[in-house]
N, C-alpha and C positions, 0 to 999 in steps of 0.2 A: 363606571368603571374603565379603566385604561388597561388595555393587554398590548404588551408589546411583542412583535414576532420578529425583530431586526436579526436575531441570533438564530433563528430556524433554519435548518438545512435539511434537505430531504435525502442528502448524502451522509451516511455514516461508515467507517471502518473499523477494525477489531483487528491488532496482530494477536494470531494464534502460535507462531512459533518460527524456528529457522535451524538450518542444517549446514555447518561448515563443509562444504564437500572438498576443498583443495585450498592453498594460499592464494587461489586466483578465481574461487568461486564459492558462492553461498546460495542456497536456496532458502526461499521466504515465503511464508504460509500465512494468510491474512483472508479476511472476510469484507465483504462491501454489501451494504444495504443501501440501496436507491430505487426510484421508480422502476418499473420493470421495463417501461420504453424508452428510458433515459441512457444515455452514455456517459459514461465519467472517464477522467484522466486521472490515475493515481501516481504518484511519484515515490519511488521506493528506494529506500537507500541501506547501505552498508557501512558500519562503521569499524574502526580499528580501535585498539585498546585505550587510546587518547582522546577517543569521540570524534576522530577525523573521518570525514567521508570517502571512503577508498573504492566506492562502487555506488552508482546510480540510475536511473532507469525511468522512464514513464510508459505506463501500461495504459492502454485503453479498454474499457470493459463497455462493451455495446450492450444493446437490450436484451433482455433475460427473461427466462420463464418464471422465475420466483425474485422475491423482494431481496433476499440476501443470496448471495453467490460465495463460494469457498476459491479461492483463486491459490496457484503456486506457481513461483516463477524464480528462475535463477537470474544471478545477477553475476557478470564477471567483475572481479575487484583487481584493484591495482597492487594490494598486498594481502596479507592475511587479515580477515575481517573476525570479530568478537561478536557482533549481532548484525542483526537485518530488521528492519522495519518500515512501516507507511510514514513518508513524511507527510502525505497531504493528499485527499482525492476531493475532485471538484467536478462538478456537471459540466459537459463540454459545450 
């Protein structure tokens, strides 16, 4: 039997929610699951109502005590955002 593991990643993420704080900032909540001794870099973005990126930030999440961690970050935006989300998380 053939078993393929090419798409397996020890890192996963889940968008939880967001709060628009002002026309120039948004708070984004997400969860990251990863090996406890690993560090990951997550790219977070805020979008306007035309799906254009109006804020972007990379966040490093270092070793943790549990596999899954809840994270809240604040992003500065160039204009009012209507949503915020995780674009990607990768092992460092």
